[in-house]
C-alpha positions in Angstrom: 169.4 120.0 160.4 168.1 123.5 161.2 164.9 123.0 159.2 164.2 119.7 161.0 164.6 121.3 164.4 162.2 124.1 163.4 159.7 121.6 162.0 159.8 119.7 165.3 159.3 122.9 167.3 156.3 123.9 165.2 154.9 120.4 165.6 155.3 120.6 169.3 153.6 124.1 169.6 150.8 123.3 167.1 147.9 123.8 169.4 147.2 126.1 172.3 147.4 123.5 175.1 150.8 122.4 174.0 152.0 126.0 173.7 150.9 126.7 177.3 152.8 123.6 178.5 156.0 124.6 176.6 155.8 128.2 178.0 155.2 127.0 181.6 158.1 124.5 181.2 160.5 127.2 179.8 159.4 129.6 182.6 160.1 127.0 185.3 163.5 126.2 183.8 164.5 129.8 183.6 163.3 130.5 187.1 165.2 127.5 188.4 168.4 128.7 186.6 167.9 132.2 188.1 167.4 130.8 191.6 170.6 128.6 191.4 172.6 131.6 190.1 171.3 133.9 192.8 172.1 131.4 195.5 175.6 130.8 194.2 176.4 134.6 194.1 175.2 135.1 197.6 177.7 132.5 198.9 180.6 134.2 197.0 180.1 137.6 198.5 183.4 139.0 199.7 183.5 139.1 203.5 185.5 141.8 205.2 187.0 140.8 208.5 188.2 143.7 210.7 190.3 142.8 213.7 188.8 145.1 216.4 189.9 143.2 219.5 192.9 145.4 220.1 192.3 148.5 218.0 194.3 151.6 219.0 193.1 155.2 219.1 194.6 157.8 216.7 196.9 160.0 218.8 196.3 163.8 218.7 198.1 165.4 215.7 198.1 162.2 213.7 196.1 160.9 210.8 195.1 157.3 209.9 196.5 156.2 206.6 195.5 152.9 205.0 198.3 151.1 203.1 198.3 148.1 200.7 201.7 147.2 199.6 202.4 145.3 196.4 204.9 143.0 198.0 204.6 140.6 200.9 204.1 142.1 204.4 205.5 140.9 207.7 203.1 139.5 210.2 201.6 142.6 211.8 199.0 143.3 214.5 197.6 146.4 216.2 200.1 148.0 218.4 203.2 147.1 216.4 205.6 149.7 215.2 207.0 149.9 211.7 209.3 152.1 209.7 207.7 153.5 206.5 210.0 153.3 203.4 209.1 155.3 200.2 211.3 154.9 197.2 214.2 153.2 199.1 214.3 156.0 201.7 213.1 155.8 205.3 210.4 158.5 205.5 209.0 157.8 209.0 210.4 155.8 211.9 208.4 154.0 214.6 204.9 154.5 213.2 202.1 152.9 215.2 200.0 150.2 213.5 196.4 151.0 214.4 194.6 148.2 212.6 195.1 145.3 210.2 192.2 144.6 207.8 192.0 141.2 206.1 189.7 140.8 203.0 189.4 137.6 201.1 190.9 137.8 197.6 192.8 141.0 198.4 196.1 141.9 200.1 196.0 143.0 203.8 195.3 146.6 204.5 197.5 148.2 207.2 196.2 151.3 208.9 199.0 153.5 210.3 198.9 156.6 212.5 201.2 159.1 210.8 201.9 162.7 211.6 199.4 165.0 209.9 202.1 166.7 208.0 203.3 163.5 206.4 199.9 162.0 205.8 199.4 163.3 202.2 202.9 162.1 201.2 202.3 158.6 202.6 198.8 158.3 201.2 200.0 159.4 197.7 203.0 157.0 197.8 200.7 154.2 198.9 198.3 154.8 196.0 201.3 154.6 193.6 202.5 151.3 195.2 205.8 152.8 196.4 205.5 152.1 200.2 207.3 149.3 202.1 207.0 148.6 205.8 209.7 147.3 208.1 208.9 146.0 211.5 210.7 147.7 214.4 212.0 145.2 216.9 
């Protein structure tokens, strides 16, 4: 089978004019495949949507900390207040939600205004996946 295929290939590319036609055809097919692939990747680019219609300013003495929790989040929007729970302990009460960032294919990112003294603790706990948020009513 393999020898027959090679014999057919050599018979096709026997003279220079046929070789040029084969090379042009292969170049056109590979260019078409590249074009189709490039166009399909451009459509699948991850779009980041930031809700900036009601973004709050960071109060003086506070820092913005971005949090992605492993579990489900309640429906949050800018201006809401949440309690921050780390390892089953309420660490901060009534923390202002500055922004909610939605990215396709990823969990929502919540940006909180936390006191500058607690910012490293909350950021570290968030990176370890130990933060939970509870909406304050």
